[in-house]
C-alpha positions in Angstrom: -16.3 -5.8 -2.6 -17.1 -8.9 -4.5 -18.5 -11.7 -2.6 -15.9 -14.4 -3.3 -13.2 -12.0 -2.3 -15.0 -11.1 0.9 -15.4 -14.8 1.8 -11.9 -15.6 1.0 -10.2 -12.7 2.7 -12.1 -12.3 5.7 -10.9 -15.8 6.9 -7.3 -16.8 7.5 -5.8 -18.1 4.5 -2.6 -19.1 3.0 -0.5 -15.9 2.5 0.8 -17.3 -0.8 -2.7 -17.7 -2.0 -3.6 -14.2 -0.9 -0.6 -12.6 -2.6 -1.6 -14.4 -5.9 -5.1 -13.0 -5.6 -3.9 -9.6 -4.4 -1.6 -9.4 -7.5 -4.5 -10.3 -9.8 -5.8 -6.6 -9.9 -3.4 -4.6 -7.4 -4.8 -1.2 -8.3 -8.4 -2.3 -7.1 -6.8 -4.2 -4.2 -5.0 -1.1 -3.3 -8.1 1.2 -3.3 -9.7 -1.4 -1.2 -6.8 -1.3 1.1 -7.2 2.6 1.2 -10.8 2.3 2.2 -10.0 -0.1 5.0 -7.4 2.5 6.2 -10.0 5.1 6.6 -12.2 2.8 8.5 -9.4 2.0 10.8 -8.4 5.7 11.3 -12.3 6.4 12.0 -12.6 3.6 14.2 -15.2 1.8 12.5 -13.2 -1.1 11.2 -14.6 -4.4 12.1 -12.4 -7.5 13.5 -12.8 -9.1 10.4 -11.9 -6.0 8.1 -8.9 -5.4 10.2 -7.5 -9.1 9.6 -8.2 -8.4 5.8 -6.2 -5.0 6.1 -3.3 -6.6 8.0 -3.1 -9.1 5.0 -3.5 -6.4 2.4 -1.0 -4.2 4.3 1.7 -7.0 4.3 1.1 -7.6 0.6 1.6 -3.8 0.0 4.9 -4.1 1.9 6.0 -6.9 -0.3 4.8 -5.1 -3.5 6.7 -2.0 -2.8 9.9 -4.0 -2.0 9.8 -6.7 -4.7 7.5 -5.7 -7.5 7.6 -2.0 -7.5 11.0 -0.8 -5.5 11.1 2.7 -5.3 14.7 4.4 -6.0 15.7 4.7 -2.5 19.4 5.6 -3.7 17.9 8.8 -5.1 15.9 9.4 -1.8 19.1 9.0 0.2 21.3 11.5 -2.1 18.3 14.0 -1.5 18.4 13.6 2.3 22.2 14.2 2.3 21.8 17.1 0.4 19.1 18.7 2.5 21.1 17.8 5.9 24.2 19.0 4.6 22.9 22.3 2.6 24.6 21.4 -0.6 23.4 23.1 -3.7 21.1 21.1 -6.1 22.6 19.6 -9.1 21.0 21.9 -11.4 22.7 25.0 -9.7 19.3 26.4 -8.4 18.9 27.8 -5.0 
């Protein structure tokens, strides 16, 4: 992680400022989030890293909801079809 990022994100900072910096290079930020998730799962995450992961996760939730929303209506329809046993639109079994 770049030194300026580590210094900034490992202290409590204004959420809006975090969001601006997270968005600056979202693919890299998201990869970093993934590495921290791995550390969290393995139990090797530090308190500072956990705080950083919490901020990254909050931004990831925002990003999915506001910047790149998923087509939830398509997923809702699929779930209804699966639950009801209706055939697929293309007629396949």
